[in-house]
C-alpha positions as CSV (number, residue, x, y, z in Angstrom):
1,X,8.3,-3.2,14.2
2,X,6.0,-0.3,13.6
3,X,5.0,0.3,10.0
4,X,3.3,3.4,8.5
5,X,1.7,3.3,5.1
6,X,0.4,6.5,3.5
7,X,-2.2,6.7,0.7
8,X,-4.4,9.2,-1.0
9,X,-1.8,11.4,-2.7
10,X,-2.2,12.5,-6.3
11,X,-2.6,15.3,-8.8
12,X,-5.2,18.0,-8.1
13,X,-5.9,21.5,-9.5
14,X,-5.5,24.5,-7.3
15,X,-8.5,25.0,-5.1
16,X,-9.2,21.3,-4.9
17,X,-9.1,18.8,-2.1
18,X,-7.3,15.6,-1.2
19,X,-7.5,13.3,1.8
20,X,-4.4,11.5,2.9
21,X,-4.5,8.4,5.1
22,X,-1.8,6.8,7.2
23,X,-2.4,3.2,8.4
24,X,-0.2,1.9,11.1
25,X,0.7,-1.6,12.3
26,X,3.0,-3.3,14.6
27,X,2.5,-1.1,17.6
28,X,-0.2,0.4,19.9
29,X,-1.5,3.2,17.9
30,X,-3.1,5.1,20.8
31,X,0.3,5.5,22.4
32,X,1.7,7.4,19.4
33,X,1.6,11.1,18.8
34,X,1.1,11.4,15.0
35,X,2.4,14.0,12.6
36,X,2.4,14.9,9.0
37,X,5.4,16.4,7.3
38,X,6.1,17.4,3.8
39,X,9.2,17.9,1.7
40,X,9.3,19.8,-1.6
41,X,12.2,19.4,-4.1
42,X,15.3,21.3,-2.8
43,X,13.7,22.1,0.5
44,X,14.0,20.7,4.0
45,X,11.3,18.4,5.5
46,X,8.8,20.6,7.4
47,X,6.1,19.9,9.9
48,X,2.6,20.4,8.6
49,X,0.6,19.3,11.6
50,X,0.4,16.9,14.5
51,X,-2.2,15.4,16.7
52,X,-1.9,14.1,20.3
53,X,-2.6,10.6,21.5
54,X,-6.3,10.9,22.1
55,X,-6.8,13.5,19.5
56,X,-7.5,16.2,22.0
57,X,-4.9,18.6,20.8
58,X,-3.6,19.5,17.4
59,X,-1.0,21.9,15.9
60,X,-0.9,23.4,12.4
61,X,1.8,25.2,10.5
62,X,0.7,28.7,9.7
63,X,0.9,28.0,6.0
64,X,-1.9,25.4,6.2
65,X,-4.0,26.7,9.1
66,X,-7.7,26.9,8.2
67,X,-7.2,24.7,5.1
68,X,-5.9,21.4,6.5
69,X,-7.4,19.2,9.2
70,X,-5.7,16.3,10.9
71,X,-7.7,13.6,12.6
72,X,-7.2,10.1,13.9
73,X,-9.2,7.0,14.5
74,X,-7.6,4.9,17.2
75,X,-10.0,2.0,16.5
76,X,-8.7,1.8,12.9
77,X,-5.1,2.7,13.7
78,X,-5.2,5.4,11.1
79,X,-4.5,9.1,11.0
80,X,-5.9,11.3,8.3
81,X,-5.0,14.7,6.7
82,X,-7.9,16.5,4.9
83,X,-6.4,19.1,2.6
84,X,-8.8,21.7,1.2
85,X,-8.2,24.9,-0.9
86,X,-4.9,23.4,-2.1
87,X,-2.3,25.7,-3.6
88,X,0.6,25.0,-5.9
89,X,3.0,25.6,-3.0
90,X,1.5,22.6,-1.2
91,X,3.1,20.4,-3.8
92,X,5.5,18.0,-2.0
93,X,6.0,14.5,-0.8
94,X,3.9,14.1,2.4
95,X,5.1,11.8,5.1
96,X,3.3,10.4,8.1
97,X,5.3,10.1,11.3
98,X,4.9,8.7,14.8
99,X,6.5,9.1,18.1
100,X,6.1,7.3,21.4
101,X,8.0,9.9,23.4
102,X,6.0,11.9,25.9
103,X,8.6,14.7,25.9
104,X,10.8,16.4,23.5
105,X,10.0,18.4,20.4
106,X,7.2,17.5,18.1
107,X,7.9,20.3,15.8
108,X,10.9,18.8,14.1
109,X,11.6,15.6,12.3
110,X,14.1,14.5,14.9
111,X,11.3,14.2,17.4
112,X,9.7,11.3,15.6
113,X,10.7,7.6,15.7
114,X,8.8,6.1,12.8
115,X,8.1,7.2,9.2
116,X,6.1,6.2,6.3
117,X,7.4,6.0,2.7
118,X,5.7,9.2,1.6
119,X,3.0,10.0,-0.9
120,X,3.3,12.6,-3.6
121,X,0.8,15.5,-3.7
122,X,1.0,17.7,-6.8
123,X,-1.2,20.8,-7.1
124,X,-1.4,22.4,-10.6
125,X,-2.1,26.0,-11.1
C-alpha cells in the first residue's frame, strides 16, 4: 500500500514563500512519476506541476511557471514543491500524487493512482 503524506502548508502573506514536502512509503519511489495538484473552494482540482521518475523532466502550469519549483530526492522518497512569490490566487489545498503508469495523461487527476491527504496553503493579501 503506497502512502503519501504532505507537509509544509500554512498561512503566508502575498509575496512570501513556502516549501511543501511529500514523503512516500510502501512502494518504490523511483518508479513513480510525481505530481502536485491543488483545489480551491468551488473549483476543480488542477495540475500544478509534475516531475518524471529520475527528475529529468518537469512540467508547470502557466499560472505558476517561474514561481514554483518541483524537485525530488529518490534517496529520501520525497518530492518537494518550492513556492515563491505567492499570490492570493494560489490559496488552495495542495495534494501530492503518484503514478506508476508509463503511458497515459499526466495532466489530469485521472492519470494518478495514489494521493496524499492534502495540505492547506493560504496566501493573504
